[in-house]
C-alpha atoms as one frame of an Amber mdcrd trajectory, in Angstrom:
protein
 106.264 102.843  69.269 103.296 102.790  72.070 100.641 105.398  72.492  99.556
 106.102  75.813  97.555 108.571  77.653  99.268 111.297  79.328  97.390 110.027
  83.029 100.045 106.687  82.840 103.093 108.770  81.490 105.785 108.505  84.784
 109.586 109.647  85.181 112.134 107.419  83.432 109.312 107.712  79.606 111.228
 107.821  75.726 108.921 110.187  74.005 109.079 108.095  70.495 107.356 110.905
  68.484 107.800 114.926  68.932 105.332 116.610  70.486 103.866 120.687  68.492
 102.507 123.095  69.952  99.999 125.063  68.560 101.692 126.459  64.993 103.439
 123.191  64.438 106.705 124.338  65.988 108.226 121.406  68.024 107.390 121.447
  72.230 109.048 118.092  73.258 111.340 116.518  70.358 111.727 112.518  70.242
 113.658 110.526  72.493 113.351 113.025  75.138 113.471 111.338  78.470 110.629
 112.654  80.673 110.855 114.143  83.853 108.481 114.813  86.539 108.659 118.057
  85.936 107.445 117.677  82.150 104.586 114.804  82.944 102.882 117.199  85.083
 103.274 119.747  82.415 102.560 118.061  79.941  98.873 117.327  81.716  99.090
 120.903  82.632  98.608 121.134  78.817  95.673 119.029  78.826  97.986 117.242
  76.290  96.008 113.876  76.569  98.132 111.179  74.591 101.914 111.082  73.381
 103.691 107.813  72.469 106.308 106.789  74.117 108.938 103.886  73.171 109.138
 100.670  75.744 109.751  96.694  75.018 106.191  95.670  74.130 105.792  97.882
  71.150 109.828  98.744  69.887 109.756  96.325  66.806 106.089  98.980  65.565
 106.706 101.823  63.431 104.366 104.959  63.493 105.490 106.288  60.071 105.014
 110.888  59.214 102.156 111.357  56.053 103.440 114.415  55.637 107.596 115.372
  56.942 107.212 117.581  59.780 109.847 120.271  57.849 106.650 120.544  55.324
 103.759 120.628  57.792 105.432 123.304  60.061 106.382 125.690  56.098 102.709
 124.644  55.280 101.032 125.916  59.278 103.082 129.181  58.693 102.826 130.348
  55.593  98.228 130.155  56.323  99.039 131.222  59.708 100.703 134.346  58.340
  98.618 135.308  55.281  95.600 135.214  57.728  96.772 137.291  60.267  98.336
 140.575  57.215  94.703 139.949  55.773  92.801 140.324  59.445  93.062 144.780
  59.065  92.147 145.295  56.328  88.673 146.396  54.335  87.255 143.098  52.495
  88.281 144.520  49.275  92.520 144.896  50.777  91.651 141.196  51.759  90.997
 139.295  48.544  93.333 141.312  46.541  96.474 140.191  49.123  94.756 136.817
  49.665  95.258 137.018  45.229  98.790 138.203  45.132  99.266 134.678  47.326
  97.347 132.419  46.044  99.747 131.655  44.210 101.741 129.840  47.720  98.584
 128.046  48.009  98.640 126.349  45.154 102.179 126.087  45.550 101.352 124.189
  49.347  98.414 121.734  47.788 101.086 120.287  45.031 102.949 119.522  47.579
 100.726 117.908  49.829  99.851 115.750  47.164 103.368 114.808  45.779 103.369
 113.899  49.703  99.939 111.879  49.752 100.965 109.885  46.143 104.297 108.608
  46.648 103.034 107.751  50.593 101.922 104.314  50.440 100.057 103.933  53.677
  97.188 105.136  55.147  96.448 108.894  56.265  97.332 109.183  59.746  97.307
 112.717  61.913  96.845 110.748  65.095 100.816 110.869  64.949 101.061 114.689
  65.490 100.386 115.303  69.044  99.971 119.392  69.102  98.958 120.697  72.789
  96.082 121.519  70.841  94.313 123.915  68.505  94.474 127.773  69.267  92.984
 129.019  66.476  92.363 127.578  62.446  95.750 126.998  60.844  96.144 123.711
  62.152  92.685 122.993  61.713  93.193 124.346  58.454  96.122 122.416  57.172
  94.784 119.223  58.949  91.350 119.651  57.111  93.620 120.501  53.507  95.027
 116.770  54.713  91.989 114.510  54.925  90.440 116.410  51.825  92.615 115.300
  49.284  93.132 111.945  50.043  89.103 111.376  50.215  89.009 112.739  46.367
  92.280 110.920  45.651  90.262 107.940  47.464  87.203 109.290  45.183  89.487
 109.456  42.007  89.622 112.075  40.986  91.079 114.190  38.830  94.543 116.505
  39.336  92.894 119.389  38.564  89.743 118.446  40.472  92.159 117.696  43.172
  94.242 120.781  42.826  90.911 123.465  43.581  89.162 121.422  45.547  91.948
 121.267  48.378  92.373 125.134  47.523  88.522 125.033  48.419  89.826 123.574
  51.890  92.790 124.847  52.689  90.947 127.914  52.696  87.177 126.855  53.996
  87.641 128.634  57.500  89.405 132.496  55.445  85.969 134.404  57.296  86.923
 133.438  60.383  89.188 135.735  60.372  86.302 137.946  60.263  85.294 136.724
  63.599  86.116 138.293  67.195  88.572 135.994  68.562  87.310 135.721  72.326
  84.357 134.231  70.844  86.426 132.309  68.084  88.053 131.080  71.178  85.907
 131.058  73.772  86.697 127.686  76.017  82.369 127.688  77.463  79.364 128.112
  76.299  78.199 130.345  73.491  75.580 132.191  73.999  73.305 132.319  71.365
  74.348 135.877  69.226  77.993 134.955  69.043  76.709 131.281  67.307  75.105
 133.805  65.177  79.330 135.673  64.325  80.494 132.815  64.761  77.794 131.097
  61.777  78.631 134.666  59.364  82.190 132.907  58.491  81.328 130.989  56.156
  79.119 134.278  54.407  82.352 136.066  55.237  84.813 133.279  53.170  82.404
 134.116  50.395  82.375 137.601  49.871  86.415 137.724  50.964  87.640 134.903
  48.216  84.701 134.865  45.343  85.935 138.003  44.314  89.881 136.360  43.411
  90.800 136.080  39.945  92.800 133.650  40.362  91.653 130.572  42.061  87.921
 130.004  40.716  84.736 130.584  42.003  83.906 127.292  43.632  86.477 127.668
  45.986  84.361 130.679  46.885  81.461 127.988  47.444  83.552 125.687  49.370
  84.189 127.649  51.991  80.406 129.332  51.749  78.963 125.699  52.056  81.051
 123.308  54.527  78.559 123.828  57.629  75.653 122.833  55.040  74.092 119.169
  55.792  72.171 117.929  53.336  68.669 117.270  55.537  68.531 121.364  54.915
  69.866 122.053  59.315  73.328 123.391  58.292  74.392 127.522  58.016  74.518
 129.984  56.606  71.239 128.736  53.814  69.558 125.037  54.798  71.446 123.787
  51.433  70.318 120.426  50.866  70.649 116.903  48.632  72.776 117.699  46.020
  71.622 121.258  46.070  75.264 121.079  48.076  78.359 121.177  45.687  80.756
 117.968  45.947  83.675 119.721  46.816  81.411 121.083  50.079  80.361 117.981
  50.632  84.135 116.199  50.959  85.119 119.507  53.036  82.121 119.109  55.460
  83.051 115.268  56.370  87.525 116.398  56.880  85.976 118.999  58.355  83.919
 117.661  60.963  86.772 115.234  62.073  89.426 117.404  62.685  87.475 119.064
  64.945  86.390 116.752  66.929  89.674 114.770  67.654  91.244 117.989  67.707
  92.721 118.970  70.907  90.761 121.895  71.838  90.815 124.308  74.290  86.837
 123.780  75.118  87.060 119.754  74.707  89.098 116.746  74.622  90.213 115.137
  71.348  88.266 112.158  70.789  90.351 109.116  68.907  89.610 108.471  64.902
  87.622 105.107  65.858  85.351 107.307  67.671  85.697 110.217  65.265  84.042
 108.076  62.500  81.418 107.089  64.868  80.653 110.847  64.547  80.193 110.450
  61.049  78.850 107.434  60.904  75.429 108.232  63.276  74.866 111.478  60.829
  75.506 109.432  57.622  72.909 109.876  54.377  70.959 112.510  56.984  73.516
 115.180  57.969  76.745 113.984  56.097  76.690 111.916  52.172  77.122 107.718
  53.017  80.040 107.697  50.016  82.077 110.234  51.162  82.169 109.076  54.574
  82.845 105.271  52.672  85.398 106.384  50.894  87.041 108.089  54.408  86.899
 105.247  56.239  88.987 103.934  53.585  91.442 106.421  53.541  93.023 107.151
  56.862  93.789 104.320  59.629  91.039 103.912  62.215  93.446 102.535  64.937
  97.028 103.545  64.020 100.063 101.362  65.274 100.881 101.772  68.094  97.124
 102.071  70.096  96.752  99.165  72.010  93.230  97.650  71.418  91.667  94.551
  73.077  90.142  91.941  71.294  86.660  90.407  70.843  87.824  86.625  72.395
  89.418  89.369  74.841  92.822  89.190  73.414  94.861  92.594  73.650  97.306
  93.679  71.151  99.236  96.645  69.094  98.416  97.908  66.331 101.760  97.132
  64.507  99.787  96.655  60.621  97.116  97.727  57.932  95.334  96.810  55.756
  93.964  99.597  52.789  90.694  99.156  52.332  89.642  97.394  55.390  90.877
 100.044  58.460  89.009  98.405  60.978  90.565  95.079  60.781  94.527  95.356
  61.176  97.621  94.006  61.614  97.459  93.008  65.502 100.498  91.963  67.199
  99.191  89.298  70.275 100.738  90.939  73.986  98.122  88.942  76.571  94.899
  87.307  76.491  93.860  84.867  79.250  94.513  87.575  81.635  98.254  87.380
  81.090 100.636  88.174  79.226 101.846  86.009  76.226 105.595  84.951  76.481
 106.431  84.798  73.427 104.055  87.689  71.099 102.206  87.288  67.898 100.975
  89.057  65.615  96.910  88.213  63.246  96.075  89.671  60.738  92.382  90.649
  60.941  91.359  90.994  57.174  92.029  87.061  57.663  90.660  86.819  61.544
  87.005  87.686  60.061  85.554  86.267  63.946  87.649  88.834  66.086  87.526
  92.301  66.513  88.079  95.596  68.304  86.157  95.851  70.825  87.617  98.576
  72.060  91.101 101.121  72.950  93.717 100.772  75.904  95.689 103.627  76.427
  95.813 103.072  80.341  97.378  99.556  79.305 100.273  98.101  81.916 101.252
  95.593  81.011 100.877  92.914  83.676
């Protein structure tokens, strides 16, 4: 399968991977043959890329890190719990969340088991969404990235379970923010941004009253927008004033925010999201955590067309654990001409060659 921009989608192309709506439900299933109406509808929904089946990439697989059934169940649990809390007063919110905490602990254990049993690098790009309209999908994605990061950093199982709870509940405070502000497509006013910033305090106030989860979970919600140099909020913490878990969640939170399709901004590709993190390494984010993140996720996922520094064009077909910027590439074009017999090169071994750009609008010559 191959990842392509919806700009070059045409009727007759066949989907290789499902497209989900913002609640994690299948909007279009794999193997669907696209019609003119479906192509137009995908563009209207602002879907920027999809996986298709074609001759160039028929032998390339993109595996799900987490099964769609587990993902759907987790997102629905997050959604139903968060929505049920919206209309309650603060103490009742905490009481009800206390009762439901076992559900979230179960999700974390399931996700840890799934990630551990999957030897491949974590990739969420294969899960294409119309857009993330609220906090449910984001909370799930951040949890996945956070757990992968924690495992890469060598945290114990007990630490990972607590970290996972901090991640899945990091944005719980947003249930107390006006949805019109939360989902505003345009630029926020200063007053609206102040409302958004309060979600960190709201989350802390809800979670610190829970008896069934460690207090550090509340501090994850409180601190995930703090930054190493003190420019974050709500307290302007610096360096080691931030808890390690909050530093980890901060990296996962920003990465998912910039690589997800939102009503106000198009999604970046993984390598672009990583560049955003590196631009703040040592000032905004912990460099050690960013390095661990780079090792844990697929920066150039399988099925992505890339152009190399020697002008050859290929499709990423395999990953090298620990060297995610140097995947295995199936060469399909060189010297501007189609290759009669495509061949693979391993960029971990071909050190003189690097990926220069991604080509989601690549058309076979």
